[in-house]
N, C-alpha and C positions, 0 to 999 in steps of 0.2 A: 613798137616792138612788144610782142606778147610775152609776158613773163610766165613761164610754166608754173602752174598751180602746184604748190607743195601738198603732198598728201597729209591729211589730217593725222595728227599724232594720236595713236591709239593707246589706251591705258595698258600698263604692263600686263602682258598675258600671264594668267595663272593656270597652272595645270588643274584640270577638273578634279574635284574632290573624289578620292577613292571611295568606292562603296564600302560602308561600314557593315560588318556582319550584324544581322538582327539579333538583339539580345533575347536569348532564349529564356523563358521563365524557369526559375529554379524549381527543379522537380523535387518534391518532398521525398524524404527517405522512405524506401520501400519496406513495408512491414513484413515480417516473416509470416508465412501462412500458419494459421492456428490449427494445430493437430491435437490439442488437448481433448481428452475423452470425458464424457459425463461420468459423474460418480455413480456407483451402483445403486446406492440407496437414497440418492438425493432427488427430492421432488421440488418443483418450482415453488417459491414462497407465495403464499396467498396475499401478502401485504406489499406487493410491489409499488402500488400507488402511495401507500404510506411511506415507504422507503424514499421515494423520490421527493415527497413533500418534506419529510424531516431533513433530507440532505440539503435541500435548498435553504432551509432555515439554519441548519448547522454551519453552512459556509459563512454566515454572518457572525458566528460566535468568535470572540477573541480567544487566543491561547492564554489561559490563565493558570496560575499556580498559587492557590490560597490555602491557608490551613483549614482543616475541617476535622470532623470526628474520625477516629480510626475504626476500621472494620476488622474484627478478629478473623484472621486467616491462618491456616496451618496445614501441614501435611498429615492431618489426622487419618490414620488408617492406611497410609501409603508407605510401602516399603520397596526399596530398590532390590532388584534381582536380575543380574546379568544386563544391567543398563536399562531395565524396564521398571515401571511402577506397578506394583501388584494391582490387578484389576483394571489397568489402563490399556488403551488401544493406541498403537503408534500411528501418528499422522505426520504430514509434512507442513511446516509452518514457515512463512516468509514475512519478514519485516522489510518494507521498502518505502522509499519516498525521497524527495529532495531534502537536502540537509536542513534547510530552514523552514520547510513546510511540514504539515501534519503527516505523521507516520501512518502507514497502512499495514494491516495484518491480514494475510491470506492463509486460510487453512485448507489443505487438500488431502485427499486420501492417499494419493501418490503424486510425485512431481509431474507426472504426465496426465493428470486428471484436472478437470475444471474445479475451481474453488467451491467448496461447500459453504464457506463463510468468508466474508470480506468486511473488515471493520476499518473505519477511519477514526483515529484517536487524536484528541486535541493536545498532542505532545509533539514538539519538533523532532524529526527523525534523528538529527545529529545529537540532540540532548538525550534521547532515550538510549541510543547506542553508546553514548559516553557513560551514562549511568550504569549500563550493563557491564561495561568494562571495569567498573569500580566495585561491583558486588552484585548480590542477588537483588532483582527488581520484582516487586509484587504489584500487580495491577488488579484492582477489584472493580468490576462493572456491576452496578446495582440498578435495578428498576423495580417498579411497584408491581405487586402480585395482585391479579384479579382472579378470584376463585372460579368465576364462570368462563374465563377465557381459556381456550385449549391451544393457544399458540405455543409452539416449541420454544424453549428458552433461547436458542441461538437465532430464532426468527424475530425476536423483539427488535423494534426499529431504533430505539435510542436508549442510552444508558448514562447514568452518572458515573464519572470516572475518578477513581482514587489511585494514586501512584505512591506506593510505600506509605500509605495512610494519609496522604494529603490530597485534598480535592483538586483535581486538575482539569476541570471542565467536563466535557461530554465525549462520548463515543457513539458513532452511528453506523448501523449496518447499511450497506449499499450493494447494488448490483455491479458486477465487474464491467468496466468500460473497455473500449478497444485498447487503450493504453495499458490498463491492468493486464489484459490478456496477452499483450505483446511482451510485457515483463515476464509473465509466467511461461510464455512460450520460449523466450530466450533462456530461461533457467530450467527448462524441462529435463535437461540431462544432469542437473546439479542436485545431489541429495543433501549436501550441507556445504556451507562456505559463506564468505562475506566479501564484499568488494564494492566497486563502482561500475555502473553500467554505462554504455555509450549514450551520449546526450540525444541521439536521434531515435532512441527507442520510443519516446513519447512524442506527441504532436507539438507543434510550435507554440500553441496557445497554452500549453502546460509548462513551458520552459521559463516563463516569467517569474517562477518562484526563486530562481537563482540557486547557485550552489550545485552540488553533484547529486546525481540520482544514486543513492546508496541502497544496499540490500544486505540482509543477513538471513540465511536459510539454515534450518536445523530440524531435527526430529522433535516432535511434540508428543507427549503422552496425554491422551484424553481420558479423563476420569469423570464418570457420571455419578453424582451423589444422589440426586433425586430429580424429579421433573422441574424443580425450582433451583437446582444448583448443578453446575458443571465447571470443570477445571481443566486447563491446558498447561502442562509443564514442558518448558523447553529444556531438553537434556543436553548435558555436556557430551562431546564426542567420546571422551574416555569412558563414559558410563559409570564413573565411580564418585563423582563430585556432587551429584544431585542436580536439581534444576537451576539454570541461570535466570530464567524468567518464568514467573507463574502468573497466569491470567485466570481470575475467578469470576464466573457469572453467577449472580445471586438475585433471586426475586424475593422481596421481603414485603 
């Protein structure tokens, strides 16, 4: 008698895996188109190579705050009139940076123009804005004078930095990066104010500083004393209380 052969037991059938959607790479935040206009009297700096060299060295400097000699600074010869300093020229100034990172200062002729001056200061952004909330802050930038050098004072590449009479490291002039221009573009309609910018304004490799990207924008009065001295006063919006921040450029 032939026993019918039993069919081989097949493993439990499993439904075929459903196709998974392909992971699309995360698209970076789209930068706003830059519509800032060149300044009328701004010529490209002749020391661009020096700026890049000093900037690479400056990045390795620690943020320090050690006592040093005081620099005599005052509002000599400056008087307020309708919110202006006598002899001054109104500019737009912006302090910005991540809370724990070095603060940047951009000076523009108008909020819609490219910066004529961009400085990186060895002071944390949050610390400087906190000090400004407590009273007048005076920053003196000092460099050595060379009689045969015809470099404009705001084109000097590196400065010794004093904040309220205390040595606070260095300041360096640099060319605006794409991130800097994105910040200026986002603020092009702001004449004065302060706050926090969205985190996607800058590229990912700059977000490792942590904290918030803070800014403060105000009118600055530019007063030229001589070819070896120049001052920027950040004015209160009410125009009656004098400057909140004074930045002195001095060649000695």
